[in-house]
PyMOL Python script that loads the backbone (N, CA, C, O; Angstrom):
from pymol import cmd

cmd.read_pdbstr("""\
ATOM      1  N   UNK A   1     -26.693  21.428  44.863  1.00  0.00           N
ATOM      2  CA  UNK A   1     -27.205  20.136  45.294  1.00  0.00           C
ATOM      3  C   UNK A   1     -27.075  19.131  44.145  1.00  0.00           C
ATOM      4  O   UNK A   1     -27.383  19.444  42.995  1.00  0.00           O
ATOM      5  N   UNK A   2     -26.628  17.959  44.465  1.00  0.00           N
ATOM      6  CA  UNK A   2     -26.445  16.907  43.465  1.00  0.00           C
ATOM      7  C   UNK A   2     -27.743  16.158  43.233  1.00  0.00           C
ATOM      8  O   UNK A   2     -28.472  15.834  44.171  1.00  0.00           O
ATOM      9  N   UNK A   3     -28.012  15.893  41.984  1.00  0.00           N
ATOM     10  CA  UNK A   3     -29.171  15.071  41.652  1.00  0.00           C
ATOM     11  C   UNK A   3     -28.706  13.625  41.572  1.00  0.00           C
ATOM     12  O   UNK A   3     -27.908  13.274  40.703  1.00  0.00           O
ATOM     13  N   UNK A   4     -29.196  12.793  42.469  1.00  0.00           N
ATOM     14  CA  UNK A   4     -28.817  11.384  42.505  1.00  0.00           C
ATOM     15  C   UNK A   4     -29.815  10.589  41.686  1.00  0.00           C
ATOM     16  O   UNK A   4     -31.019  10.841  41.737  1.00  0.00           O
ATOM     17  N   UNK A   5     -29.302   9.619  40.924  1.00  0.00           N
ATOM     18  CA  UNK A   5     -30.146   8.789  40.085  1.00  0.00           C
ATOM     19  C   UNK A   5     -29.890   7.317  40.374  1.00  0.00           C
ATOM     20  O   UNK A   5     -28.782   6.920  40.731  1.00  0.00           O
ATOM     21  N   UNK A   6     -30.925   6.529  40.213  1.00  0.00           N
ATOM     22  CA  UNK A   6     -30.759   5.088  40.346  1.00  0.00           C
ATOM     23  C   UNK A   6     -31.296   4.416  39.091  1.00  0.00           C
ATOM     24  O   UNK A   6     -32.080   5.002  38.345  1.00  0.00           O
ATOM     25  N   UNK A   7     -30.878   3.216  38.875  1.00  0.00           N
ATOM     26  CA  UNK A   7     -31.270   2.466  37.696  1.00  0.00           C
ATOM     27  C   UNK A   7     -32.780   2.242  37.669  1.00  0.00           C
ATOM     28  O   UNK A   7     -33.412   2.049  38.708  1.00  0.00           O
ATOM     29  N   UNK A   8     -33.335   2.270  36.485  1.00  0.00           N
ATOM     30  CA  UNK A   8     -34.766   1.975  36.341  1.00  0.00           C
ATOM     31  C   UNK A   8     -35.047   0.504  36.658  1.00  0.00           C
ATOM     32  O   UNK A   8     -36.202   0.116  36.840  1.00  0.00           O
ATOM     33  N   UNK A   9     -33.990  -0.314  36.723  1.00  0.00           N
ATOM     34  CA  UNK A   9     -34.144  -1.724  37.076  1.00  0.00           C
ATOM     35  C   UNK A   9     -34.210  -1.942  38.586  1.00  0.00           C
ATOM     36  O   UNK A   9     -34.516  -3.044  39.041  1.00  0.00           O
ATOM     37  N   UNK A  10     -33.926  -0.900  39.360  1.00  0.00           N
ATOM     38  CA  UNK A  10     -33.930  -1.023  40.817  1.00  0.00           C
ATOM     39  C   UNK A  10     -35.349  -1.105  41.347  1.00  0.00           C
ATOM     40  O   UNK A  10     -36.265  -0.467  40.828  1.00  0.00           O
ATOM     41  N   UNK A  11     -35.509  -1.898  42.383  1.00  0.00           N
ATOM     42  CA  UNK A  11     -36.812  -1.981  43.058  1.00  0.00           C
ATOM     43  C   UNK A  11     -37.000  -0.725  43.908  1.00  0.00           C
ATOM     44  O   UNK A  11     -36.046   0.014  44.148  1.00  0.00           O
ATOM     45  N   UNK A  12     -38.195  -0.493  44.350  1.00  0.00           N
ATOM     46  CA  UNK A  12     -38.481   0.683  45.175  1.00  0.00           C
ATOM     47  C   UNK A  12     -38.330   0.396  46.668  1.00  0.00           C
ATOM     48  O   UNK A  12     -38.950   1.067  47.493  1.00  0.00           O
ATOM     49  N   UNK A  13     -37.520  -0.586  47.016  1.00  0.00           N
ATOM     50  CA  UNK A  13     -37.355  -0.944  48.424  1.00  0.00           C
ATOM     51  C   UNK A  13     -36.171  -0.230  49.078  1.00  0.00           C
ATOM     52  O   UNK A  13     -35.839  -0.512  50.229  1.00  0.00           O
ATOM     53  N   UNK A  14     -35.531   0.696  48.350  1.00  0.00           N
ATOM     54  CA  UNK A  14     -34.414   1.457  48.917  1.00  0.00           C
ATOM     55  C   UNK A  14     -33.112   0.679  48.977  1.00  0.00           C
ATOM     56  O   UNK A  14     -32.170   1.105  49.645  1.00  0.00           O
ATOM     57  N   UNK A  15     -33.042  -0.450  48.292  1.00  0.00           N
ATOM     58  CA  UNK A  15     -31.855  -1.301  48.323  1.00  0.00           C
ATOM     59  C   UNK A  15     -31.137  -1.205  46.980  1.00  0.00           C
ATOM     60  O   UNK A  15     -31.173  -2.134  46.173  1.00  0.00           O
ATOM     61  N   UNK A  16     -30.477  -0.054  46.754  1.00  0.00           N
ATOM     62  CA  UNK A  16     -29.828   0.137  45.462  1.00  0.00           C
ATOM     63  C   UNK A  16     -28.635   1.080  45.591  1.00  0.00           C
ATOM     64  O   UNK A  16     -28.403   1.689  46.635  1.00  0.00           O
ATOM     65  N   UNK A  17     -27.900   1.176  44.512  1.00  0.00           N
ATOM     66  CA  UNK A  17     -26.780   2.110  44.419  1.00  0.00           C
ATOM     67  C   UNK A  17     -27.238   3.273  43.549  1.00  0.00           C
ATOM     68  O   UNK A  17     -27.862   3.068  42.508  1.00  0.00           O
ATOM     69  N   UNK A  18     -26.928   4.489  43.976  1.00  0.00           N
ATOM     70  CA  UNK A  18     -27.300   5.676  43.217  1.00  0.00           C
ATOM     71  C   UNK A  18     -26.052   6.365  42.690  1.00  0.00           C
ATOM     72  O   UNK A  18     -24.977   6.251  43.277  1.00  0.00           O
ATOM     73  N   UNK A  19     -26.197   7.080  41.581  1.00  0.00           N
ATOM     74  CA  UNK A  19     -25.085   7.778  40.941  1.00  0.00           C
ATOM     75  C   UNK A  19     -25.368   9.272  40.962  1.00  0.00           C
ATOM     76  O   UNK A  19     -26.461   9.717  40.615  1.00  0.00           O
ATOM     77  N   UNK A  20     -24.362  10.039  41.375  1.00  0.00           N
ATOM     78  CA  UNK A  20     -24.444  11.497  41.332  1.00  0.00           C
ATOM     79  C   UNK A  20     -23.458  12.007  40.306  1.00  0.00           C
ATOM     80  O   UNK A  20     -22.250  11.836  40.469  1.00  0.00           O
ATOM     81  N   UNK A  21     -23.948  12.625  39.259  1.00  0.00           N
ATOM     82  CA  UNK A  21     -23.069  13.076  38.161  1.00  0.00           C
ATOM     83  C   UNK A  21     -22.001  14.027  38.670  1.00  0.00           C
ATOM     84  O   UNK A  21     -22.307  15.056  39.273  1.00  0.00           O
ATOM     85  N   UNK A  22     -20.750  13.677  38.424  1.00  0.00           N
ATOM     86  CA  UNK A  22     -19.634  14.505  38.859  1.00  0.00           C
ATOM     87  C   UNK A  22     -19.292  14.360  40.333  1.00  0.00           C
ATOM     88  O   UNK A  22     -18.408  15.048  40.844  1.00  0.00           O
ATOM     89  N   UNK A  23     -20.002  13.456  41.017  1.00  0.00           N
ATOM     90  CA  UNK A  23     -19.791  13.285  42.459  1.00  0.00           C
ATOM     91  C   UNK A  23     -19.310  11.890  42.791  1.00  0.00           C
ATOM     92  O   UNK A  23     -18.246  11.730  43.388  1.00  0.00           O
ATOM     93  N   UNK A  24     -20.071  10.881  42.417  1.00  0.00           N
ATOM     94  CA  UNK A  24     -19.705   9.510  42.728  1.00  0.00           C
ATOM     95  C   UNK A  24     -20.921   8.629  42.879  1.00  0.00           C
ATOM     96  O   UNK A  24     -21.951   8.857  42.245  1.00  0.00           O
ATOM     97  N   UNK A  25     -20.796   7.615  43.727  1.00  0.00           N
ATOM     98  CA  UNK A  25     -21.883   6.678  43.972  1.00  0.00           C
ATOM     99  C   UNK A  25     -22.162   6.607  45.459  1.00  0.00           C
ATOM    100  O   UNK A  25     -21.308   6.930  46.284  1.00  0.00           O
ATOM    101  N   UNK A  26     -23.389   6.174  45.793  1.00  0.00           N
ATOM    102  CA  UNK A  26     -23.764   6.011  47.198  1.00  0.00           C
ATOM    103  C   UNK A  26     -24.782   4.896  47.336  1.00  0.00           C
ATOM    104  O   UNK A  26     -25.449   4.510  46.376  1.00  0.00           O
ATOM    105  N   UNK A  27     -24.882   4.398  48.538  1.00  0.00           N
ATOM    106  CA  UNK A  27     -25.872   3.390  48.895  1.00  0.00           C
ATOM    107  C   UNK A  27     -27.139   4.142  49.279  1.00  0.00           C
ATOM    108  O   UNK A  27     -27.095   5.042  50.117  1.00  0.00           O
ATOM    109  N   UNK A  28     -28.251   3.786  48.682  1.00  0.00           N
ATOM    110  CA  UNK A  28     -29.496   4.502  48.970  1.00  0.00           C
ATOM    111  C   UNK A  28     -29.940   4.352  50.428  1.00  0.00           C
ATOM    112  O   UNK A  28     -30.730   5.158  50.919  1.00  0.00           O
ATOM    113  N   UNK A  29     -29.438   3.326  51.119  1.00  0.00           N
ATOM    114  CA  UNK A  29     -29.774   3.143  52.538  1.00  0.00           C
ATOM    115  C   UNK A  29     -28.925   4.028  53.441  1.00  0.00           C
ATOM    116  O   UNK A  29     -29.248   4.201  54.616  1.00  0.00           O
ATOM    117  N   UNK A  30     -27.832   4.595  52.902  1.00  0.00           N
ATOM    118  CA  UNK A  30     -26.937   5.463  53.676  1.00  0.00           C
ATOM    119  C   UNK A  30     -26.596   6.695  52.840  1.00  0.00           C
ATOM    120  O   UNK A  30     -25.434   6.889  52.482  1.00  0.00           O
ATOM    121  N   UNK A  31     -27.586   7.530  52.522  1.00  0.00           N
ATOM    122  CA  UNK A  31     -27.370   8.628  51.584  1.00  0.00           C
ATOM    123  C   UNK A  31     -26.481   9.765  52.099  1.00  0.00           C
ATOM    124  O   UNK A  31     -26.088  10.628  51.314  1.00  0.00           O
ATOM    125  N   UNK A  32     -26.162   9.787  53.362  1.00  0.00           N
ATOM    126  CA  UNK A  32     -25.327  10.872  53.904  1.00  0.00           C
ATOM    127  C   UNK A  32     -23.867  10.748  53.469  1.00  0.00           C
ATOM    128  O   UNK A  32     -23.124  11.727  53.532  1.00  0.00           O
ATOM    129  N   UNK A  33     -23.449   9.566  53.030  1.00  0.00           N
ATOM    130  CA  UNK A  33     -22.068   9.360  52.604  1.00  0.00           C
ATOM    131  C   UNK A  33     -22.047   8.879  51.156  1.00  0.00           C
ATOM    132  O   UNK A  33     -23.022   8.309  50.667  1.00  0.00           O
ATOM    133  N   UNK A  34     -20.936   9.112  50.483  1.00  0.00           N
ATOM    134  CA  UNK A  34     -20.797   8.627  49.116  1.00  0.00           C
ATOM    135  C   UNK A  34     -19.337   8.307  48.829  1.00  0.00           C
ATOM    136  O   UNK A  34     -18.432   8.737  49.543  1.00  0.00           O
ATOM    137  N   UNK A  35     -19.140   7.554  47.779  1.00  0.00           N
ATOM    138  CA  UNK A  35     -17.802   7.199  47.312  1.00  0.00           C
ATOM    139  C   UNK A  35     -17.487   8.088  46.112  1.00  0.00           C
ATOM    140  O   UNK A  35     -18.072   7.912  45.044  1.00  0.00           O
ATOM    141  N   UNK A  36     -16.566   9.042  46.277  1.00  0.00           N
ATOM    142  CA  UNK A  36     -16.253   9.921  45.149  1.00  0.00           C
ATOM    143  C   UNK A  36     -15.512   9.170  44.045  1.00  0.00           C
ATOM    144  O   UNK A  36     -14.621   8.365  44.320  1.00  0.00           O
ATOM    145  N   UNK A  37     -15.889   9.439  42.798  1.00  0.00           N
ATOM    146  CA  UNK A  37     -15.243   8.811  41.646  1.00  0.00           C
ATOM    147  C   UNK A  37     -14.936   9.869  40.598  1.00  0.00           C
ATOM    148  O   UNK A  37     -15.761  10.739  40.321  1.00  0.00           O
ATOM    149  N   UNK A  38     -13.751   9.790  40.021  1.00  0.00           N
ATOM    150  CA  UNK A  38     -13.408  10.645  38.895  1.00  0.00           C
ATOM    151  C   UNK A  38     -14.044  10.041  37.639  1.00  0.00           C
ATOM    152  O   UNK A  38     -14.554   8.921  37.669  1.00  0.00           O
ATOM    153  N   UNK A  39     -14.009  10.782  36.557  1.00  0.00           N
ATOM    154  CA  UNK A  39     -14.547  10.266  35.295  1.00  0.00           C
ATOM    155  C   UNK A  39     -13.808   8.997  34.866  1.00  0.00           C
ATOM    156  O   UNK A  39     -14.433   8.049  34.390  1.00  0.00           O
ATOM    157  N   UNK A  40     -12.489   8.975  35.030  1.00  0.00           N
ATOM    158  CA  UNK A  40     -11.705   7.788  34.671  1.00  0.00           C
ATOM    159  C   UNK A  40     -12.064   6.591  35.547  1.00  0.00           C
ATOM    160  O   UNK A  40     -12.158   5.467  35.054  1.00  0.00           O
ATOM    161  N   UNK A  41     -12.263   6.824  36.835  1.00  0.00           N
ATOM    162  CA  UNK A  41     -12.644   5.735  37.734  1.00  0.00           C
ATOM    163  C   UNK A  41     -14.028   5.200  37.386  1.00  0.00           C
ATOM    164  O   UNK A  41     -14.264   3.993  37.447  1.00  0.00           O
ATOM    165  N   UNK A  42     -14.938   6.093  37.024  1.00  0.00           N
ATOM    166  CA  UNK A  42     -16.293   5.678  36.643  1.00  0.00           C
ATOM    167  C   UNK A  42     -16.239   4.823  35.374  1.00  0.00           C
ATOM    168  O   UNK A  42     -16.917   3.799  35.284  1.00  0.00           O
ATOM    169  N   UNK A  43     -15.442   5.238  34.408  1.00  0.00           N
ATOM    170  CA  UNK A  43     -15.281   4.479  33.168  1.00  0.00           C
ATOM    171  C   UNK A  43     -14.732   3.085  33.463  1.00  0.00           C
ATOM    172  O   UNK A  43     -15.218   2.096  32.915  1.00  0.00           O
ATOM    173  N   UNK A  44     -13.721   3.006  34.327  1.00  0.00           N
ATOM    174  CA  UNK A  44     -13.147   1.710  34.697  1.00  0.00           C
ATOM    175  C   UNK A  44     -14.194   0.835  35.379  1.00  0.00           C
ATOM    176  O   UNK A  44     -14.320  -0.345  35.051  1.00  0.00           O
ATOM    177  N   UNK A  45     -14.949   1.403  36.329  1.00  0.00           N
ATOM    178  CA  UNK A  45     -15.977   0.647  37.041  1.00  0.00           C
ATOM    179  C   UNK A  45     -17.008   0.084  36.066  1.00  0.00           C
ATOM    180  O   UNK A  45     -17.371  -1.088  36.162  1.00  0.00           O
ATOM    181  N   UNK A  46     -17.480   0.898  35.138  1.00  0.00           N
ATOM    182  CA  UNK A  46     -18.454   0.426  34.169  1.00  0.00           C
ATOM    183  C   UNK A  46     -17.882  -0.674  33.290  1.00  0.00           C
ATOM    184  O   UNK A  46     -18.595  -1.616  32.944  1.00  0.00           O
ATOM    185  N   UNK A  47     -16.607  -0.576  32.921  1.00  0.00           N
ATOM    186  CA  UNK A  47     -16.007  -1.621  32.093  1.00  0.00           C
ATOM    187  C   UNK A  47     -15.939  -2.942  32.861  1.00  0.00           C
ATOM    188  O   UNK A  47     -16.123  -4.008  32.273  1.00  0.00           O
ATOM    189  N   UNK A  48     -15.681  -2.881  34.144  1.00  0.00           N
ATOM    190  CA  UNK A  48     -15.609  -4.101  34.966  1.00  0.00           C
ATOM    191  C   UNK A  48     -16.988  -4.727  35.139  1.00  0.00           C
ATOM    192  O   UNK A  48     -17.125  -5.950  35.089  1.00  0.00           O
ATOM    193  N   UNK A  49     -17.989  -3.915  35.339  1.00  0.00           N
ATOM    194  CA  UNK A  49     -19.348  -4.424  35.493  1.00  0.00           C
ATOM    195  C   UNK A  49     -19.821  -5.049  34.176  1.00  0.00           C
ATOM    196  O   UNK A  49     -20.460  -6.101  34.178  1.00  0.00           O
ATOM    197  N   UNK A  50     -19.504  -4.398  33.058  1.00  0.00           N
ATOM    198  CA  UNK A  50     -19.887  -4.923  31.750  1.00  0.00           C
ATOM    199  C   UNK A  50     -19.236  -6.271  31.484  1.00  0.00           C
ATOM    200  O   UNK A  50     -19.886  -7.171  30.951  1.00  0.00           O
ATOM    201  N   UNK A  51     -17.971  -6.430  31.844  1.00  0.00           N
ATOM    202  CA  UNK A  51     -17.263  -7.691  31.639  1.00  0.00           C
ATOM    203  C   UNK A  51     -17.838  -8.802  32.495  1.00  0.00           C
ATOM    204  O   UNK A  51     -17.890  -9.954  32.064  1.00  0.00           O
ATOM    205  N   UNK A  52     -18.269  -8.469  33.702  1.00  0.00           N
ATOM    206  CA  UNK A  52     -18.773  -9.504  34.606  1.00  0.00           C
ATOM    207  C   UNK A  52     -20.162  -9.988  34.191  1.00  0.00           C
ATOM    208  O   UNK A  52     -20.588 -11.064  34.608  1.00  0.00           O
ATOM    209  N   UNK A  53     -20.867  -9.212  33.381  1.00  0.00           N
ATOM    210  CA  UNK A  53     -22.205  -9.616  32.966  1.00  0.00           C
ATOM    211  C   UNK A  53     -22.207 -10.392  31.655  1.00  0.00           C
ATOM    212  O   UNK A  53     -23.262 -10.835  31.201  1.00  0.00           O
ATOM    213  N   UNK A  54     -21.043 -10.562  31.046  1.00  0.00           N
ATOM    214  CA  UNK A  54     -20.961 -11.299  29.775  1.00  0.00           C
ATOM    215  C   UNK A  54     -20.990 -12.784  29.983  1.00  0.00           C
ATOM    216  O   UNK A  54     -20.931 -13.544  29.016  1.00  0.00           O
TER     217      UNK A  54
END
""", "prot")
cmd.dss("prot")
cmd.show_as("cartoon", "prot")
cmd.util.cbc("prot")
cmd.orient("prot")
């Protein structure tokens, strides 16, 4: 079973994205499905998010 985690900045209203280590990401409102990501894809995604917040 995958342990899904969400950011500590997320509200408790169930409106967030969760990360499953080695699995991918999912919408907390639709936990039955997820978007699989490789380690390289995860690294790319984080780099894009970091650039957009600058």
